[in-house]
N, C-alpha and C positions, 0 to 999 in steps of 0.2 A: 217663225212663230216660236215663242217660248212659253213655258208652263210654270206657274208660280203658286205658292201658298201665301195668301194675304191673311194675316192673323188679326182677329178682332179681340182687343184687350182694353181694359180700363187704363187710360193714361191721360195726363193733363197736357203734355206738350203738343201732340198732334191728335186731337180727339177724332175718333173714328166716325165716319159718315157712311155706314154700310149701304151699299147699293148705289152710292153717288160718287164718292171719291176716296182715294187712299193716299195719305200724305206720308212722306219720308224725306230724309235728307241725304247729303252726299257721303255720310259716314257709312252708309250701307253699300257694300260692293256688289250692286246689282244694276242691270241695265234693262229696266222695264220699258217696253216700246209699244207703240200703237199696233193693235192686232194680236197682242199676246192674250193668253187666257189664264184664268186663275180659279182657285177654289178657296172659299172662305173657311178658315179654321177658327172657330169660336172658342176662346179661352176664358170668357167671362163667367160662364156657368158650367158648361160641359166641354170637355176636350173633343170637339166634334166638327165634322165638315157640315156646313149649313147651306151653301149656295155655290153656283158656278156662274162665271161671267167673263166679259172681255174688256180689254183696255181700249177706249175710244181715242184718247190722245194723252200726251204727257206734257205738262207745262212746268216751268221752273221760275224761281224768283230768288232774290237774295234773302238770307235769313234775317229775322228780326233780332233785336237786342236780347229779348227773353229766350229765343231759340238758341242763340249763340252762347248763352250762359252755361248750358249743359256741358259743352266742350268747345274749345277753341277751333276744333276741326270743322265745325259746322259752318259752311259758307253758302251752300245752295239748298233750297228746299224744293222738292219735286211734288207735283200733284198728279196722280194718275186718275183721269176722268173715266168713270166706269159706265158700262152699258150692257144690254142684253143679260142682265142679272136674273137668274132663275133660282128662287129659294126652294129648298127641298121641303116636302111635306113634313118630314121629321129629320132631326139631325142624325148624321151617321157618326156615332161615337167611335173613337179609337183610344179611349181612356184605358190605361192599364189597370185602373182601380175598379172598373165595372165589368160585370159578366159579359154584357153585350159588346163593350169595347174590346175585350180580349178575344171574343169570337171574331169580330171584324178584323182585328190584327192578324189572327191566324189565317183567315181567308185571303188576306192581302199578302201574307208571307212576311209580315213585319215583326221583328224581334225588338229592336231598339231604334226609335226614331232618330236618336242622336247619330247613329251610324249612317243614316241617310242624309244627314246635314240639316234636319228639320229643327235643330236647336237655333239656327240662325233666325234673325228677325224676319227676313223675307226669303224663305227657302225656295229653291228651284225644284221642279219635278221633271222626271223623264216622261216622254210622251206615253210610254207603256204604263207607268205607274198612274199617270193622270187618267188614262183610259180604264185601268183596273178599278180605280176608286169610283169613277162615274158608273161603271158597269155594276159595281156592288150596290151603289145607290139605287139603280134601276131594279136590281134583283130584290132588294128589300122593299120595293114599292114606294120609295120616298120621292121619286122624280114625278113632278106634276104631269098630268096627261095633257098633251098638246091639243090645240084646237082641231076638231075633227076635219075641218075644211082646209087646214094648213098641212100640206104634205112636204114642206121643205125640210131638208136635213142640213143644218148649219155646219160649216167646215169645222168649227170649234168643237163640235161633238163627235164628228165621224171621221175626220181626216186621219189617215194612217200612211206612214211613209214606207216606201219600199225598203226592204232589208236584204240587199244583195249579199251582205256578209253572212247571212244566216242560211244561204242556199247549201253551202257545204255541210253545215250542221244538220240540216234537215235530211239530206241525202244519206249521210253517215248513220244517223239514228234509225231511219226507216229501213235501209238496206241491211243493217246489222241484225234486225229481227225478221228479215225476209218479208217486210211489209205487213207483219202480223201484229195485231193489238195484243200486248202482253197481259191484258186483263181478261178479255173475252174471247180472243183468238180469231176475230174476223180479219180477213185480209182484203176486204173490198176496196179496190182502188178509188181514191178520192174521198174515202171515209176516214182513213187513218192519218194521224198527225204525228209530227215530232214534238213531243211535249217536254217542257222543262220541269225538272224536279225542284231545284232551287229556282224561284221565280225569276223570269226575265227582267221584271220591273225592278227588283232589288239587288240581284246578284250580277253586277256589271262585269265582273271578271270572268264569269263562267257562262255568259250568254251564248257563245259559239263553241262551247266545250261539249263534244259528243258524249262524254262520260256523265254529263248532267242531263241527258235526255233519254226518253223511252218512247217506243212506238205505241200510241194509243188511238183507238177510234174516237170520234168526236164525243160520243156519249160518255165513255169512260174517262176521257180527258176532262170533261166538265165535272164529273164526279170527283176526280182527283183534286182539281182546282178548288172545289167547294169543301174539301177536307172530309167528304163522305166516305172516302176510301183511302188507303195508304198501302204501300208495298214495302215489306222489310227485305233486308239483304238475302234472306233464305228463300225468297220467292213467295212468302205467305201474303195473302191479300187480307187486309184488315177492313172490315165492313161495319158501318154503324149498326149496333145491336138491334135498334128498332126498325131496321130497314125491312119492310114487308112488301114493298112494291114488286109485283111479279115480274115486270119487265127488267127491273134492276137486278133482281135475284137471278134471272136468266143470264144476264151479262156476267155477273160476278161469280157464278158457280160453274163456268164452262171449263176452266183450266185447273189442273192440280198445281200444288206448290212446286213440284219437281219440273213440270212442263214450263212453268213461269220462270223458274230459276235458270233454265237453259236459255231462255230468251233474254236474260239479263246480262249476258256476256258483254263486257266492255263498259258496264255501268258502274260508276263509283259508289260503293256501299254507303259512303258518308252522305251522299245526296238522298239515297233511299231512306236512311235513318232520319233525315230532316222531315220527310213526308210523314213519318211515323210520329215524330214529336209534335208537329202541327196538328195532325189528326187527333192525338190524345188531348192536346190543348183545346181544340174545338169541341170534342166530345165532353170534356170535363165542364164546359161552360154552356152546354145545351140546356 
């Protein structure tokens, strides 16, 4: 199974038929197959994700004369027949020109989509980035509510692959802090995670780098991913100024900066600084 971004754009050569089919030719260096999943990225009005779906089958035909006029390289035209398309209640903007788009980028850990290869006509997605985008759609409340009598969970939405290469990373990060969350100090077994600072979805080179990880409980891990908190290299915890939730304050006020700094041994300061930058970007666009 592969994960793709299908772009909706105004064009004359291969008019889009959103929800039905996606047409492209052999000049695209992609191999879309039956069973693959995709996210629609609408470029016609807002630079935003608008739907999720799967590829039912892919057919091919010879190009027509008008299709070949664009370039002599066009020989075959492919049509991905689509199905199981679910349209979001609202678009999830990732436009760098809007406040909400910048907020969503910050939460996904995206700085420049070109660095992710999204400038290509049909970009591919890592499974983790695909899952992160869908999770953010659900967090925003944009995912339609399923039929109450339908308790199925499609593989295209929930499948996760085992990550044996990450076992060493997880053990190193958790053991380095003696299994203690560096934000709130809990050491309850099964509650603490090895959390990435520079996101797993976007930083391929540092996915298994222990210097890119910190030990966090699931509560604090989620708060970090949502950019509600950040940790600077001095061990200071930055918390959203308007954070008044008593449970949250209980978590975030447990350790001093000195205690936290001692738990940061082995963590690369550059990755901590990234969390601060994304936190500030998120806060500036609230």
